C-alpha positions in Angstrom: -1.4 9.5 -31.9 -3.9 9.5 -34.8 -7.4 7.5 -33.6 -6.7 4.8 -35.9 -3.4 4.2 -33.6 -5.6 4.3 -30.9 -8.2 1.8 -32.3 -5.6 -0.3 -33.5 -4.1 -0.8 -29.8 -7.1 -0.9 -29.0 -7.9 -3.8 -30.7 -4.5 -5.7 -30.5 -4.8 -5.7 -26.2 -8.8 -6.5 -27.1 -6.5 -9.8 -27.9 -4.5 -10.0 -24.9 -7.1 -9.2 -22.4 -8.5 -12.7 -22.4 -5.2 -14.0 -22.1 -3.5 -11.5 -19.8 -2.4 -14.2 -16.8 -0.4 -15.8 -19.5 0.8 -12.7 -20.9 2.3 -11.3 -17.8 4.1 -14.2 -17.5 5.7 -13.8 -21.1 6.5 -10.1 -20.3 8.2 -11.1 -16.3 9.9 -13.8 -18.0 10.8 -11.6 -21.2 12.3 -9.1 -18.4 13.7 -11.2 -16.4 15.8 -13.1 -19.5 17.1 -9.8 -20.9 18.1 -8.6 -17.4 18.5 -11.3 -14.8 19.8 -8.5 -12.1 16.2 -7.7 -12.1 14.7 -10.9 -10.4 16.4 -10.0 -7.1 13.7 -6.9 -7.5 10.5 -9.3 -7.4 12.2 -12.1 -4.7 9.5 -11.3 -2.4 6.5 -10.1 -4.4 3.8 -11.9 -4.9 4.4 -12.0 -8.6 0.5 -13.6 -9.7 -1.2 -10.0 -8.0 2.1 -7.8 -9.8 0.9 -10.4 -13.0 -2.5 -9.1 -12.2 -1.6 -5.5 -11.5 0.7 -4.7 -14.6 -2.7 -5.8 -16.5 -4.7 -3.7 -15.1 -2.6 -0.6 -15.0 -2.1 -1.5 -19.1 -5.7 -1.7 -19.2 -6.4 1.5 -17.3 -3.7 3.0 -20.5 -5.5 1.4 -23.0 -8.8 2.1 -21.7 -7.8 6.5 -21.7 -5.9 6.3 -24.4 -7.1 8.7 -26.4 -6.9 10.9 -23.1 -3.4 9.8 -21.7 -2.7 13.5 -20.5 -5.2 12.8 -17.6 -3.7 9.5 -16.4 0.1 10.0 -17.2 0.7 13.1 -14.3 0.8 11.4 -10.9 -1.1 13.3 -9.3 -4.3 12.0 -11.5 -3.3 8.9 -10.9 -1.9 7.2 -7.1 -1.7 4.1 -8.1 1.4 5.2 -10.7 2.1 7.3 -8.3 2.6 4.5 -5.5 4.4 2.5 -7.9 7.1 4.6 -8.7 7.8 5.3 -5.0 8.1 1.7 -4.7 10.5 1.7 -7.4 12.1 5.1 -5.7 12.7 2.6 -2.8 14.4 -0.1 -4.3 16.8 2.3 -6.6 14.6 1.0 -9.9 14.2 2.9 -12.5 11.2 3.0 -14.9 13.6 1.5 -17.6 14.0 -2.0 -16.9 10.6 -2.7 -18.7 11.1 -1.0 -22.2 14.2 -3.8 -22.5 10.7 -5.7 -23.5 9.2 -5.6 -26.3 6.0 -6.7 -27.6 6.9 -8.9 -31.0 3.8 -10.0 -33.4 
C-alpha cells in the first residue's frame, strides 16, 4: 500500500469517525441483509457494544495503517486474538464480513 493510499484511507475514515455508530449500524444491517443466517450469531449480543468494538478496531487499524504488520500479528493484538477465539467458538469464519462492501 502506498503512502498516498494510506492517506486516502485516513482521510476517508476521518469523515466516517464522527458518525461511527451510524456507520456501524449500516455495516451490520448490510451484513445481515446479505446473509441473514449470520444474525443468529448476534442474537444475544449487545449490539451497541458490538458497534462500538467494531469502530474501535477499525480506528486502531486506520491509525496504524503505516505499520499494519505490527497489529496484524494476533499475539501482538490481544483483542484480535480474543475475537478470533470467539468466532471459532461459534464456528464462524472471518469471511462473513467480507460480504459487506462500502460504496461511495
